[in-house]
N, C-alpha and C positions, 0 to 999 in steps of 0.2 A: 812243463810245456807251456804253461799259460803265464808264467810268472813275468812280472815287469823287469825283474832284475836279472837279465840274460847277460851273465860275465861273458859268454863266447862271443857277443857282440864287439866286446873290445879286445878280443884275442887277435894276434896276427895283424895282417894288414888289409886294408879294405880291398875288396877284389874289384876288377874292372867291373863298372856298372852295367855293362852289357851283359855280362855273365849273370849278375844278380837279378837283371830284369829277365833274362831267360829263365832263371830258376824260379821267378815268381810266376812267369806265364805258364808253366809247366804245372805249378801248384794250383793255379786257377783253373786249368784243364782237367785236373784230378778233381777239383771242386765241382766242376760242371757235370762231370761223370757221376759224382755222389748224388748231386741233385737229381740227375736223370734216374738213378736208382729209386730215390725218394718220390720222385713223380710217378714212376711206374707203380710204386706200392700204394699210394694214394688212388691212382687210376684203378688198379685192379679191385681195391677194397671198396671204393665208391662208385665206379662208373660201369664195371663189369659183373653187374650182380648175376647175370645168367652165365656167365663164364664157366663156373665149375660150382660144386657143392660150397656152401658158407665155410666149412673148415678148411677145404683146399684154398679157397680165397684168402682166408686169413693167414694160412701158413705161407703161401707164396708173398702176401703182403709183407709179413713180418720178416721174412727172409730178405726181401728186397731192401726193406727199410733198415735191417741191420747191416747189410752189404754197404749201404750209402753211408751210415754212421761210421763204420770201420773205415771205409775208405776215406773219409774227411779226416778222420784222426791220423791216419796212417800218412796222408798227403801232408798234413802238417808237420809231422815228425821228419818226412823225407826232405822236406823244403828246408828245415833247420839243419839236419845233418849235411846237406848239400852246401849251404852257406858256411858251417863251420869247416867243411874240407877246403873250400874255396878260400877262407881266411888264412887257412894254415898251408895252402899251397900243396893239398893233398890230393890223390885221385878220389873222384866222387865214389861214394859207396854203392856197391851193386845191389840191385832190389829185384826180388821175385814178384813184385807187385803185378808186373805186366801178364806174367803167366797166371796169377791168382784171378786177376780181373777176367782175362780170356775164358778161363774155366768157368767162373761165375756166370758169364754172359752164354757160353754155351749150354750149361745146365739150366739156366733160366729159358733158353730158347727151346731146348728139348722138352721141359716141362711143359710150355706153352703148346708145343706141337701135340705132346701127349694127350693133354686136356681138349684141345681142339679137336682132334680125331676121335677122341672118345665122347665129346660132348655133342 
């Protein structure tokens, strides 16, 4: 994933630069989402000291940090898979990432609502 010798970059033909740039913009949007999860993690841990018990705060912070980390890694993999498919003139691979992120956001929101109502 992080190797400098990416043989796939020399396979097939160069895709239209507009598609590569669109793929890069999508990657950057996923990275912004990952950073938002990480920022939420830090905010809960450092700024919301009266939000819930320390254990709950730590659990929510760790959960959000893990989500951000996994999302960043998956975004990189997805960008690479899309680039490979475009070079080989194949269909772009389908991802369940949208459903997963939606579920994570809903679960996070429900947990916040739960702790706000109880707090």
